[in-house]
mmCIF file as gemmi writes it, N, C-alpha and C atoms, coordinates in Angstrom:
data_model
loop_
_atom_site.group_PDB
_atom_site.id
_atom_site.type_symbol
_atom_site.label_atom_id
_atom_site.label_alt_id
_atom_site.label_comp_id
_atom_site.label_asym_id
_atom_site.label_entity_id
_atom_site.label_seq_id
_atom_site.pdbx_PDB_ins_code
_atom_site.Cartn_x
_atom_site.Cartn_y
_atom_site.Cartn_z
_atom_site.occupancy
_atom_site.B_iso_or_equiv
_atom_site.pdbx_formal_charge
_atom_site.auth_seq_id
_atom_site.auth_asym_id
_atom_site.pdbx_PDB_model_num
ATOM 1 N N . MET Axp A 1 ? 72.066 189.858 101.963 1 0 ? 1 A 1
ATOM 2 C CA . MET Axp A 1 ? 72.704 189.219 101.317 1 0 ? 1 A 1
ATOM 3 C C . MET Axp A 1 ? 72.951 189.257 99.784 1 0 ? 1 A 1
ATOM 4 N N . ASP Axp A 2 ? 74.267 189.937 99.431 1 0 ? 2 A 1
ATOM 5 C CA . ASP Axp A 2 ? 74.159 190.306 97.669 1 0 ? 2 A 1
ATOM 6 C C . ASP Axp A 2 ? 74.732 189.111 97.304 1 0 ? 2 A 1
ATOM 7 N N . VAL Axp A 3 ? 73.807 188.162 96.311 1 0 ? 3 A 1
ATOM 8 C CA . VAL Axp A 3 ? 74.1 187.557 95.238 1 0 ? 3 A 1
ATOM 9 C C . VAL Axp A 3 ? 74.095 188.056 93.57 1 0 ? 3 A 1
ATOM 10 N N . LYS Axp A 4 ? 75.466 187.969 93.034 1 0 ? 4 A 1
ATOM 11 C CA . LYS Axp A 4 ? 75.613 188.286 91.624 1 0 ? 4 A 1
ATOM 12 C C . LYS Axp A 4 ? 75.952 187.149 90.732 1 0 ? 4 A 1
ATOM 13 N N . PRO Axp A 5 ? 75.518 187.373 89.794 1 0 ? 5 A 1
ATOM 14 C CA . PRO Axp A 5 ? 75.268 186.343 88.583 1 0 ? 5 A 1
ATOM 15 C C . PRO Axp A 5 ? 76.753 186.367 88.167 1 0 ? 5 A 1
ATOM 16 N N . PHE Axp A 6 ? 77.099 185.231 87.888 1 0 ? 6 A 1
ATOM 17 C CA . PHE Axp A 6 ? 78.668 184.593 87.395 1 0 ? 6 A 1
ATOM 18 C C . PHE Axp A 6 ? 78.722 183.704 86.613 1 0 ? 6 A 1
ATOM 19 N N . THR Axp A 7 ? 80.051 183.996 85.47 1 0 ? 7 A 1
ATOM 20 C CA . THR Axp A 7 ? 80.314 183.052 84.415 1 0 ? 7 A 1
ATOM 21 C C . THR Axp A 7 ? 81.203 182.537 84.46 1 0 ? 7 A 1
ATOM 22 N N . ILE Axp A 8 ? 81.929 181.359 84.482 1 0 ? 8 A 1
ATOM 23 C CA . ILE Axp A 8 ? 82.941 180.964 83.982 1 0 ? 8 A 1
ATOM 24 C C . ILE Axp A 8 ? 83.706 181.147 82.885 1 0 ? 8 A 1
ATOM 25 N N . ALA Axp A 9 ? 84.686 181.839 83.014 1 0 ? 9 A 1
ATOM 26 C CA . ALA Axp A 9 ? 85.885 182.58 81.8 1 0 ? 9 A 1
ATOM 27 C C . ALA Axp A 9 ? 87.444 182.313 82.466 1 0 ? 9 A 1
ATOM 28 N N . VAL Axp A 10 ? 87.852 181.693 82.375 1 0 ? 10 A 1
ATOM 29 C CA . VAL Axp A 10 ? 89.358 181.388 82.359 1 0 ? 10 A 1
ATOM 30 C C . VAL Axp A 10 ? 90.045 181.982 81.201 1 0 ? 10 A 1
ATOM 31 N N . GLU Axp A 11 ? 91.123 182.755 81.835 1 0 ? 11 A 1
ATOM 32 C CA . GLU Axp A 11 ? 91.881 183.464 81.038 1 0 ? 11 A 1
ATOM 33 C C . GLU Axp A 11 ? 92.565 182.567 79.692 1 0 ? 11 A 1
ATOM 34 N N . GLU Axp A 12 ? 92.757 182.64 78.553 1 0 ? 12 A 1
ATOM 35 C CA . GLU Axp A 12 ? 93.726 181.981 78.015 1 0 ? 12 A 1
ATOM 36 C C . GLU Axp A 12 ? 95.067 182.079 78.588 1 0 ? 12 A 1
ATOM 37 N N . SER Axp A 13 ? 95.398 182.484 79.054 1 0 ? 13 A 1
ATOM 38 C CA . SER Axp A 13 ? 97.14 182.785 79.851 1 0 ? 13 A 1
ATOM 39 C C . SER Axp A 13 ? 97.354 181.994 81.002 1 0 ? 13 A 1
ATOM 40 N N . VAL Axp A 14 ? 96.174 181.649 81.71 1 0 ? 14 A 1
ATOM 41 C CA . VAL Axp A 14 ? 95.997 180.733 82.375 1 0 ? 14 A 1
ATOM 42 C C . VAL Axp A 14 ? 96.235 179.169 82.063 1 0 ? 14 A 1
ATOM 43 N N . LEU Axp A 15 ? 95.517 179.018 80.984 1 0 ? 15 A 1
ATOM 44 C CA . LEU Axp A 15 ? 95.235 177.935 80.118 1 0 ? 15 A 1
ATOM 45 C C . LEU Axp A 15 ? 96.51 177.359 79.493 1 0 ? 15 A 1
ATOM 46 N N . GLU Axp A 16 ? 97.134 178.454 78.995 1 0 ? 16 A 1
ATOM 47 C CA . GLU Axp A 16 ? 98.517 178.084 78.373 1 0 ? 16 A 1
ATOM 48 C C . GLU Axp A 16 ? 99.593 177.89 79.65 1 0 ? 16 A 1
ATOM 49 N N . ASP Axp A 17 ? 99.447 178.603 80.858 1 0 ? 17 A 1
ATOM 50 C CA . ASP Axp A 17 ? 100.527 178.304 81.714 1 0 ? 17 A 1
ATOM 51 C C . ASP Axp A 17 ? 100.287 176.867 82.381 1 0 ? 17 A 1
ATOM 52 N N . LEU Axp A 18 ? 99.171 176.388 81.964 1 0 ? 18 A 1
ATOM 53 C CA . LEU Axp A 18 ? 99.167 174.82 82.307 1 0 ? 18 A 1
ATOM 54 C C . LEU Axp A 18 ? 99.278 174.107 81.88 1 0 ? 18 A 1
ATOM 55 N N . ARG Axp A 19 ? 99.047 174.588 80.549 1 0 ? 19 A 1
ATOM 56 C CA . ARG Axp A 19 ? 99.719 173.229 79.298 1 0 ? 19 A 1
ATOM 57 C C . ARG Axp A 19 ? 101.307 173.373 79.48 1 0 ? 19 A 1
ATOM 58 N N . GLN Axp A 20 ? 101.533 174.411 79.813 1 0 ? 20 A 1
ATOM 59 C CA . GLN Axp A 20 ? 103.082 174.632 79.767 1 0 ? 20 A 1
ATOM 60 C C . GLN Axp A 20 ? 104.076 173.985 81.061 1 0 ? 20 A 1
ATOM 61 N N . ARG Axp A 21 ? 102.964 173.851 81.738 1 0 ? 21 A 1
ATOM 62 C CA . ARG Axp A 21 ? 103.463 173.181 83.344 1 0 ? 21 A 1
ATOM 63 C C . ARG Axp A 21 ? 103.666 171.745 83.211 1 0 ? 21 A 1
ATOM 64 N N . LEU Axp A 22 ? 102.301 171.357 82.58 1 0 ? 22 A 1
ATOM 65 C CA . LEU Axp A 22 ? 102.191 169.95 81.947 1 0 ? 22 A 1
ATOM 66 C C . LEU Axp A 22 ? 103.268 169.66 81.38 1 0 ? 22 A 1
ATOM 67 N N . ALA Axp A 23 ? 103.795 170.233 80.244 1 0 ? 23 A 1
ATOM 68 C CA . ALA Axp A 23 ? 104.702 169.829 79.384 1 0 ? 23 A 1
ATOM 69 C C . ALA Axp A 23 ? 106.219 169.966 80.31 1 0 ? 23 A 1
ATOM 70 N N . ASP Axp A 24 ? 106.264 171.091 81.353 1 0 ? 24 A 1
ATOM 71 C CA . ASP Axp A 24 ? 107.808 170.71 82.14 1 0 ? 24 A 1
ATOM 72 C C . ASP Axp A 24 ? 107.825 169.566 82.945 1 0 ? 24 A 1
ATOM 73 N N . THR Axp A 25 ? 106.482 168.967 83.451 1 0 ? 25 A 1
ATOM 74 C CA . THR Axp A 25 ? 106.766 168.037 84.37 1 0 ? 25 A 1
ATOM 75 C C . THR Axp A 25 ? 107.907 167.427 84.692 1 0 ? 25 A 1
ATOM 76 N N . ARG Axp A 26 ? 108.605 166.998 85.547 1 0 ? 26 A 1
ATOM 77 C CA . ARG Axp A 26 ? 109.555 166.447 85.867 1 0 ? 26 A 1
ATOM 78 C C . ARG Axp A 26 ? 108.935 164.936 86.766 1 0 ? 26 A 1
ATOM 79 N N . TRP Axp A 27 ? 109.036 163.953 85.805 1 0 ? 27 A 1
ATOM 80 C CA . TRP Axp A 27 ? 108.405 162.603 85.945 1 0 ? 27 A 1
ATOM 81 C C . TRP Axp A 27 ? 109.802 161.861 87.183 1 0 ? 27 A 1
ATOM 82 N N . PRO Axp A 28 ? 108.979 161.271 88.345 1 0 ? 28 A 1
ATOM 83 C CA . PRO Axp A 28 ? 110.078 160.396 89.084 1 0 ? 28 A 1
ATOM 84 C C . PRO Axp A 28 ? 110.483 159.178 88.375 1 0 ? 28 A 1
ATOM 85 N N . ASP Axp A 29 ? 111.622 158.642 89.018 1 0 ? 29 A 1
ATOM 86 C CA . ASP Axp A 29 ? 111.427 157.091 88.807 1 0 ? 29 A 1
ATOM 87 C C . ASP Axp A 29 ? 110.758 156.316 89.046 1 0 ? 29 A 1
ATOM 88 N N . GLU Axp A 30 ? 110.548 155.072 88.372 1 0 ? 30 A 1
ATOM 89 C CA . GLU Axp A 30 ? 109.619 154.335 88.638 1 0 ? 30 A 1
ATOM 90 C C . GLU Axp A 30 ? 110.328 152.551 89.188 1 0 ? 30 A 1
ATOM 91 N N . ILE Axp A 31 ? 110.015 151.974 89.772 1 0 ? 31 A 1
ATOM 92 C CA . ILE Axp A 31 ? 110.433 150.677 90.238 1 0 ? 31 A 1
ATOM 93 C C . ILE Axp A 31 ? 109.654 150.091 89.075 1 0 ? 31 A 1
ATOM 94 N N . PRO Axp A 32 ? 110.568 148.844 88.232 1 0 ? 32 A 1
ATOM 95 C CA . PRO Axp A 32 ? 110.013 147.983 87.249 1 0 ? 32 A 1
ATOM 96 C C . PRO Axp A 32 ? 109.005 147.213 87.675 1 0 ? 32 A 1
ATOM 97 N N . ASN Axp A 33 ? 108.084 147.197 86.446 1 0 ? 33 A 1
ATOM 98 C CA . ASN Axp A 33 ? 106.713 145.9 86.951 1 0 ? 33 A 1
ATOM 99 C C . ASN Axp A 33 ? 105.95 146.361 88.183 1 0 ? 33 A 1
ATOM 100 N N . THR Axp A 34 ? 105.984 147.428 88.567 1 0 ? 34 A 1
ATOM 101 C CA . THR Axp A 34 ? 105.244 147.466 90.078 1 0 ? 34 A 1
ATOM 102 C C . THR Axp A 34 ? 103.67 147.738 89.962 1 0 ? 34 A 1
ATOM 103 N N . GLY Axp A 35 ? 103.49 148.376 88.388 1 0 ? 35 A 1
ATOM 104 C CA . GLY Axp A 35 ? 102.015 148.85 88.329 1 0 ? 35 A 1
ATOM 105 C C . GLY Axp A 35 ? 101.542 149.89 89.099 1 0 ? 35 A 1
ATOM 106 N N . TRP Axp A 36 ? 100.35 149.389 89.905 1 0 ? 36 A 1
ATOM 107 C CA . TRP Axp A 36 ? 99.666 150.173 90.846 1 0 ? 36 A 1
ATOM 108 C C . TRP Axp A 36 ? 100.294 149.807 92.469 1 0 ? 36 A 1
ATOM 109 N N . ASP Axp A 37 ? 101.333 148.941 92.605 1 0 ? 37 A 1
ATOM 110 C CA . ASP Axp A 37 ? 101.56 148.582 93.964 1 0 ? 37 A 1
ATOM 111 C C . ASP Axp A 37 ? 101.718 149.751 94.848 1 0 ? 37 A 1
ATOM 112 N N . TYR Axp A 38 ? 102.551 150.618 93.99 1 0 ? 38 A 1
ATOM 113 C CA . TYR Axp A 38 ? 102.976 151.629 95.376 1 0 ? 38 A 1
ATOM 114 C C . TYR Axp A 38 ? 102.51 153.049 94.556 1 0 ? 38 A 1
ATOM 115 N N . GLY Axp A 39 ? 100.978 152.9 94.186 1 0 ? 39 A 1
ATOM 116 C CA . GLY Axp A 39 ? 100.52 154.321 94.071 1 0 ? 39 A 1
ATOM 117 C C . GLY Axp A 39 ? 99.921 154.167 92.47 1 0 ? 39 A 1
ATOM 118 N N . SER Axp A 40 ? 100.134 155.771 91.828 1 0 ? 40 A 1
ATOM 119 C CA . SER Axp A 40 ? 99.583 155.764 90.99 1 0 ? 40 A 1
ATOM 120 C C . SER Axp A 40 ? 100.786 154.758 89.725 1 0 ? 40 A 1
ATOM 121 N N . ASN Axp A 41 ? 100.054 154.624 88.578 1 0 ? 41 A 1
ATOM 122 C CA . ASN Axp A 41 ? 101.043 153.789 87.413 1 0 ? 41 A 1
ATOM 123 C C . ASN Axp A 41 ? 101.666 154.911 86.711 1 0 ? 41 A 1
ATOM 124 N N . LEU Axp A 42 ? 102.934 154.967 86.768 1 0 ? 42 A 1
ATOM 125 C CA . LEU Axp A 42 ? 103.545 156.136 85.79 1 0 ? 42 A 1
ATOM 126 C C . LEU Axp A 42 ? 102.96 156.338 84.585 1 0 ? 42 A 1
ATOM 127 N N . ALA Axp A 43 ? 102.897 155.118 83.88 1 0 ? 43 A 1
ATOM 128 C CA . ALA Axp A 43 ? 102.746 155.198 82.258 1 0 ? 43 A 1
ATOM 129 C C . ALA Axp A 43 ? 101.238 155.606 82.053 1 0 ? 43 A 1
ATOM 130 N N . TYR Axp A 44 ? 100.307 155.326 83.066 1 0 ? 44 A 1
ATOM 131 C CA . TYR Axp A 44 ? 98.818 156.208 82.796 1 0 ? 44 A 1
ATOM 132 C C . TYR Axp A 44 ? 98.849 157.558 83.461 1 0 ? 44 A 1
ATOM 133 N N . ILE Axp A 45 ? 99.531 158.025 84.379 1 0 ? 45 A 1
ATOM 134 C CA . ILE Axp A 45 ? 99.582 159.437 84.965 1 0 ? 45 A 1
ATOM 135 C C . ILE Axp A 45 ? 100.381 160.048 83.814 1 0 ? 45 A 1
ATOM 136 N N . LYS Axp A 46 ? 101.147 159.712 83.048 1 0 ? 46 A 1
ATOM 137 C CA . LYS Axp A 46 ? 102.051 160.182 81.563 1 0 ? 46 A 1
ATOM 138 C C . LYS Axp A 46 ? 100.809 160.682 80.379 1 0 ? 46 A 1
ATOM 139 N N . GLU Axp A 47 ? 100.117 159.238 80.684 1 0 ? 47 A 1
ATOM 140 C CA . GLU Axp A 47 ? 99.442 159.394 79.374 1 0 ? 47 A 1
ATOM 141 C C . GLU Axp A 47 ? 98.085 160.408 79.484 1 0 ? 47 A 1
ATOM 142 N N . LEU Axp A 48 ? 97.836 160.521 80.557 1 0 ? 48 A 1
ATOM 143 C CA . LEU Axp A 48 ? 96.731 161.372 81.199 1 0 ? 48 A 1
ATOM 144 C C . LEU Axp A 48 ? 96.593 162.923 81.211 1 0 ? 48 A 1
ATOM 145 N N . VAL Axp A 49 ? 98.318 163.111 81.534 1 0 ? 49 A 1
ATOM 146 C CA . VAL Axp A 49 ? 98.657 164.869 81.428 1 0 ? 49 A 1
ATOM 147 C C . VAL Axp A 49 ? 99.072 164.981 79.982 1 0 ? 49 A 1
ATOM 148 N N . GLU Axp A 50 ? 99.213 164.023 79.006 1 0 ? 50 A 1
ATOM 149 C CA . GLU Axp A 50 ? 99.229 164.65 77.726 1 0 ? 50 A 1
ATOM 150 C C . GLU Axp A 50 ? 97.976 164.819 77.326 1 0 ? 50 A 1
ATOM 151 N N . TYR Axp A 51 ? 97.079 164.241 77.77 1 0 ? 51 A 1
ATOM 152 C CA . TYR Axp A 51 ? 95.651 164.282 77.231 1 0 ? 51 A 1
ATOM 153 C C . TYR Axp A 51 ? 95.654 165.553 77.649 1 0 ? 51 A 1
ATOM 154 N N . TRP Axp A 52 ? 95.675 166.113 78.833 1 0 ? 52 A 1
ATOM 155 C CA . TRP Axp A 52 ? 95.097 167.296 79.123 1 0 ? 52 A 1
ATOM 156 C C . TRP Axp A 52 ? 96.034 168.131 78.709 1 0 ? 52 A 1
ATOM 157 N N . ARG Axp A 53 ? 97.338 167.953 78.631 1 0 ? 53 A 1
ATOM 158 C CA . ARG Axp A 53 ? 97.782 169.033 77.468 1 0 ? 53 A 1
ATOM 159 C C . ARG Axp A 53 ? 97.881 169.486 76.064 1 0 ? 53 A 1
ATOM 160 N N . THR Axp A 54 ? 97.198 168.192 75.257 1 0 ? 54 A 1
ATOM 161 C CA . THR Axp A 54 ? 97.178 168.41 74.053 1 0 ? 54 A 1
ATOM 162 C C . THR Axp A 54 ? 95.93 168.196 73.74 1 0 ? 54 A 1
ATOM 163 N N . GLU Axp A 55 ? 94.912 167.348 74.584 1 0 ? 55 A 1
ATOM 164 C CA . GLU Axp A 55 ? 93.688 166.792 73.791 1 0 ? 55 A 1
ATOM 165 C C . GLU Axp A 55 ? 91.894 167.992 74.739 1 0 ? 55 A 1
ATOM 166 N N . PHE Axp A 56 ? 92.737 167.8 75.579 1 0 ? 56 A 1
ATOM 167 C CA . PHE Axp A 56 ? 91.389 168.182 76.6 1 0 ? 56 A 1
ATOM 168 C C . PHE Axp A 56 ? 90.867 169.696 76.303 1 0 ? 56 A 1
ATOM 169 N N . ASP Axp A 57 ? 89.722 170.125 76.039 1 0 ? 57 A 1
ATOM 170 C CA . ASP Axp A 57 ? 88.973 170.978 75.079 1 0 ? 57 A 1
ATOM 171 C C . ASP Axp A 57 ? 88.269 172.095 76.433 1 0 ? 57 A 1
ATOM 172 N N . TRP Axp A 58 ? 89.407 172.426 77.104 1 0 ? 58 A 1
ATOM 173 C CA . TRP Axp A 58 ? 88.37 173.349 78.492 1 0 ? 58 A 1
ATOM 174 C C . TRP Axp A 58 ? 87.298 174.122 77.904 1 0 ? 58 A 1
ATOM 175 N N . ARG Axp A 59 ? 87.661 175.214 76.781 1 0 ? 59 A 1
ATOM 176 C CA . ARG Axp A 59 ? 86.124 176.037 76.251 1 0 ? 59 A 1
ATOM 177 C C . ARG Axp A 59 ? 85.407 174.972 75.934 1 0 ? 59 A 1
ATOM 178 N N . ALA Axp A 60 ? 84.795 173.588 75.44 1 0 ? 60 A 1
ATOM 179 C CA . ALA Axp A 60 ? 83.806 173.121 75.191 1 0 ? 60 A 1
ATOM 180 C C . ALA Axp A 60 ? 83.448 172.781 76.937 1 0 ? 60 A 1
ATOM 181 N N . GLN Axp A 61 ? 84.131 172.445 78.152 1 0 ? 61 A 1
ATOM 182 C CA . GLN Axp A 61 ? 83.661 172.24 79.222 1 0 ? 61 A 1
ATOM 183 C C . GLN Axp A 61 ? 83.26 173.169 80.204 1 0 ? 61 A 1
ATOM 184 N N . GLU Axp A 62 ? 83.888 174.622 79.749 1 0 ? 62 A 1
ATOM 185 C CA . GLU Axp A 62 ? 83.627 175.629 80.419 1 0 ? 62 A 1
ATOM 186 C C . GLU Axp A 62 ? 81.923 176.14 79.691 1 0 ? 62 A 1
ATOM 187 N N . ALA Axp A 63 ? 81.665 175.88 78.232 1 0 ? 63 A 1
ATOM 188 C CA . ALA Axp A 63 ? 80.35 176.088 77.654 1 0 ? 63 A 1
ATOM 189 C C . ALA Axp A 63 ? 79.48 175.231 78.327 1 0 ? 63 A 1
ATOM 190 N N . LYS Axp A 64 ? 79.672 173.966 78.471 1 0 ? 64 A 1
ATOM 191 C CA . LYS Axp A 64 ? 78.625 173.189 79.243 1 0 ? 64 A 1
ATOM 192 C C . LYS Axp A 64 ? 78.543 173.588 80.743 1 0 ? 64 A 1
ATOM 193 N N . LEU Axp A 65 ? 79.665 174.037 81.542 1 0 ? 65 A 1
ATOM 194 C CA . LEU Axp A 65 ? 79.428 174.514 82.564 1 0 ? 65 A 1
ATOM 195 C C . LEU Axp A 65 ? 78.423 175.726 82.996 1 0 ? 65 A 1
ATOM 196 N N . ASN Axp A 66 ? 78.776 176.67 81.959 1 0 ? 66 A 1
ATOM 197 C CA . ASN Axp A 66 ? 77.825 177.778 81.917 1 0 ? 66 A 1
ATOM 198 C C . ASN Axp A 66 ? 76.408 177.529 81.23 1 0 ? 66 A 1
ATOM 199 N N . GLU Axp A 67 ? 75.845 176.696 81.066 1 0 ? 67 A 1
ATOM 200 C CA . GLU Axp A 67 ? 74.865 176.332 80.747 1 0 ? 67 A 1
ATOM 201 C C . GLU Axp A 67 ? 73.925 176.238 82.033 1 0 ? 67 A 1
ATOM 202 N N . PHE Axp A 68 ? 74.392 176.482 83.252 1 0 ? 68 A 1
ATOM 203 C CA . PHE Axp A 68 ? 73.846 176.24 84.546 1 0 ? 68 A 1
ATOM 204 C C . PHE Axp A 68 ? 73.977 178.103 85.009 1 0 ? 68 A 1
ATOM 205 N N . ASN Axp A 69 ? 72.916 178.374 85.827 1 0 ? 69 A 1
ATOM 206 C CA . ASN Axp A 69 ? 73.019 179.751 86.351 1 0 ? 69 A 1
ATOM 207 C C . ASN Axp A 69 ? 73.792 179.743 87.461 1 0 ? 69 A 1
ATOM 208 N N . HIS Axp A 70 ? 74.993 180.342 87.396 1 0 ? 70 A 1
ATOM 209 C CA . HIS Axp A 70 ? 76.022 180.385 88.477 1 0 ? 70 A 1
ATOM 210 C C . HIS Axp A 70 ? 75.812 181.575 89.29 1 0 ? 70 A 1
ATOM 211 N N . TYR Axp A 71 ? 76.035 181.666 90.465 1 0 ? 71 A 1
ATOM 212 C CA . TYR Axp A 71 ? 76.338 183.046 91.232 1 0 ? 71 A 1
ATOM 213 C C . TYR Axp A 71 ? 77.125 182.768 92.346 1 0 ? 71 A 1
ATOM 214 N N . LYS Axp A 72 ? 77.398 184.19 93.094 1 0 ? 72 A 1
ATOM 215 C CA . LYS Axp A 72 ? 78.279 184.075 93.516 1 0 ? 72 A 1
ATOM 216 C C . LYS Axp A 72 ? 77.977 185.161 95.032 1 0 ? 72 A 1
ATOM 217 N N . SER Axp A 73 ? 78.048 184.56 96.031 1 0 ? 73 A 1
ATOM 218 C CA . SER Axp A 73 ? 77.784 185.607 97.255 1 0 ? 73 A 1
ATOM 219 C C . SER Axp A 73 ? 78.722 185.558 98.347 1 0 ? 73 A 1
ATOM 220 N N . GLU Axp A 74 ? 78.359 185.97 99.722 1 0 ? 74 A 1
ATOM 221 C CA . GLU Axp A 74 ? 79.645 185.97 100.569 1 0 ? 74 A 1
ATOM 222 C C . GLU Axp A 74 ? 78.619 185.44 101.898 1 0 ? 74 A 1
ATOM 223 N N . VAL Axp A 75 ? 79.291 185.029 102.734 1 0 ? 75 A 1
ATOM 224 C CA . VAL Axp A 75 ? 78.4 184.213 104.149 1 0 ? 75 A 1
ATOM 225 C C . VAL Axp A 75 ? 79.046 184.127 104.865 1 0 ? 75 A 1
ATOM 226 N N . ASP Axp A 76 ? 79.192 184.806 105.958 1 0 ? 76 A 1
ATOM 227 C CA . ASP Axp A 76 ? 79.954 185.377 107.167 1 0 ? 76 A 1
ATOM 228 C C . ASP Axp A 76 ? 81.521 185.273 106.715 1 0 ? 76 A 1
ATOM 229 N N . GLY Axp A 77 ? 81.655 186.082 105.973 1 0 ? 77 A 1
ATOM 230 C CA . GLY Axp A 77 ? 82.867 186.569 105.273 1 0 ? 77 A 1
ATOM 231 C C . GLY Axp A 77 ? 83.519 185.232 104.343 1 0 ? 77 A 1
ATOM 232 N N . LEU Axp A 78 ? 83.082 184.384 103.749 1 0 ? 78 A 1
ATOM 233 C CA . LEU Axp A 78 ? 83.4 183.492 103.338 1 0 ? 78 A 1
ATOM 234 C C . LEU Axp A 78 ? 82.825 183.365 101.894 1 0 ? 78 A 1
ATOM 235 N N . GLY Axp A 79 ? 83.546 183.673 100.625 1 0 ? 79 A 1
ATOM 236 C CA . GLY Axp A 79 ? 83.317 183.664 99.333 1 0 ? 79 A 1
ATOM 237 C C . GLY Axp A 79 ? 82.062 182.494 98.867 1 0 ? 79 A 1
ATOM 238 N N . ILE Axp A 80 ? 81.249 182.45 98.381 1 0 ? 80 A 1
ATOM 239 C CA . ILE Axp A 80 ? 80.607 181.172 98.037 1 0 ? 80 A 1
ATOM 240 C C . ILE Axp A 80 ? 80.009 181.462 96.665 1 0 ? 80 A 1
ATOM 241 N N . HIS Axp A 81 ? 80.49 179.95 95.631 1 0 ? 81 A 1
ATOM 242 C CA . HIS Axp A 81 ? 79.755 180.006 94.321 1 0 ? 81 A 1
ATOM 243 C C . HIS Axp A 81 ? 78.695 178.752 94.162 1 0 ? 81 A 1
ATOM 244 N N . PHE Axp A 82 ? 77.591 179.321 93.487 1 0 ? 82 A 1
ATOM 245 C CA . PHE Axp A 82 ? 76.35 178.219 93.562 1 0 ? 82 A 1
ATOM 246 C C . PHE Axp A 82 ? 75.88 178.265 92.456 1 0 ? 82 A 1
ATOM 247 N N . ILE Axp A 83 ? 75.159 177.081 91.946 1 0 ? 83 A 1
ATOM 248 C CA . ILE Axp A 83 ? 74.557 176.926 90.69 1 0 ? 83 A 1
ATOM 249 C C . ILE Axp A 83 ? 73.128 176.871 91.147 1 0 ? 83 A 1
ATOM 250 N N . GLN Axp A 84 ? 72.237 177.403 90.9 1 0 ? 84 A 1
ATOM 251 C CA . GLN Axp A 84 ? 70.429 177.55 90.937 1 0 ? 84 A 1
ATOM 252 C C . GLN Axp A 84 ? 69.807 176.814 89.797 1 0 ? 84 A 1
ATOM 253 N N . LYS Axp A 85 ? 69.372 175.803 90.303 1 0 ? 85 A 1
ATOM 254 C CA . LYS Axp A 85 ? 68.65 175.324 89.066 1 0 ? 85 A 1
ATOM 255 C C . LYS Axp A 85 ? 67.081 174.927 89.882 1 0 ? 85 A 1
ATOM 256 N N . LYS Axp A 86 ? 65.973 175.302 89.244 1 0 ? 86 A 1
ATOM 257 C CA . LYS Axp A 86 ? 64.514 175.609 89.854 1 0 ? 86 A 1
ATOM 258 C C . LYS Axp A 86 ? 64.229 174.279 89.027 1 0 ? 86 A 1
ATOM 259 N N . ALA Axp A 87 ? 63.229 174.023 90.223 1 0 ? 87 A 1
ATOM 260 C CA . ALA Axp A 87 ? 62.334 172.325 89.611 1 0 ? 87 A 1
ATOM 261 C C . ALA Axp A 87 ? 61.655 172.568 88.59 1 0 ? 87 A 1
ATOM 262 N N . LYS Axp A 88 ? 61.505 171.492 87.761 1 0 ? 88 A 1
ATOM 263 C CA . LYS Axp A 88 ? 60.689 172.063 86.784 1 0 ? 88 A 1
ATOM 264 C C . LYS Axp A 88 ? 58.855 171.631 87.349 1 0 ? 88 A 1
ATOM 265 N N . VAL Axp A 89 ? 58.708 171.043 88.363 1 0 ? 89 A 1
ATOM 266 C CA . VAL Axp A 89 ? 57.379 170.985 89.006 1 0 ? 89 A 1
ATOM 267 C C . VAL Axp A 89 ? 57.444 171.779 90.117 1 0 ? 89 A 1
ATOM 268 N N . ARG Axp A 90 ? 56.374 172.316 90.203 1 0 ? 90 A 1
ATOM 269 C CA . ARG Axp A 90 ? 56.127 173.133 91.405 1 0 ? 90 A 1
ATOM 270 C C . ARG Axp A 90 ? 56.164 172.208 92.655 1 0 ? 90 A 1
ATOM 271 N N . THR Axp A 91 ? 56.378 172.807 93.764 1 0 ? 91 A 1
ATOM 272 C CA . THR Axp A 91 ? 56.923 172.008 95.207 1 0 ? 91 A 1
ATOM 273 C C . THR Axp A 91 ? 55.866 172.086 95.668 1 0 ? 91 A 1
ATOM 274 N N . LEU Axp A 92 ? 55.345 170.845 96.52 1 0 ? 92 A 1
ATOM 275 C CA . LEU Axp A 92 ? 54.408 170.454 97.149 1 0 ? 92 A 1
ATOM 276 C C . LEU Axp A 92 ? 54.481 170.968 98.262 1 0 ? 92 A 1
ATOM 277 N N . SER Axp A 93 ? 53.44 171.545 98.96 1 0 ? 93 A 1
ATOM 278 C CA . SER Axp A 93 ? 53.562 172.133 100.353 1 0 ? 93 A 1
ATOM 279 C C . SER Axp A 93 ? 53.07 170.906 101.216 1 0 ? 93 A 1
ATOM 280 N N . LEU Axp A 94 ? 53.978 170.81 102.889 1 0 ? 94 A 1
ATOM 281 C CA . LEU Axp A 94 ? 54.435 169.745 103.506 1 0 ? 94 A 1
ATOM 282 C C . LEU Axp A 94 ? 52.893 169.654 104.52 1 0 ? 94 A 1
C-alpha cells in the first residue's frame, strides 16, 4: 500500500467561487411566523450564509487542520484520506 503525506490547500479560486455562489443564493419564499416548524428558519440560514460569505476564515481553519499529519492512500480502488495521531504513551501488550 502506497501512503503519501497530504496537506490541505484549497485554491483561492475555489473559495472565491464559493463566496460568489453564496452571494448569488436565490432564497425561497417563507410562510410568515413559522420559525422552524417547516424546516430551517430562513432568517437563521440567511445569517449563517452571510457569515460564511463575509467572516468565516477558511485559511485559519485550514492551518488548524494542517497541524495534524494527513495522508492519502488507496484501498481496493477507493481513495482514502486519513489522519495519523500517535499516542503519547507506549501501548501496553494484551
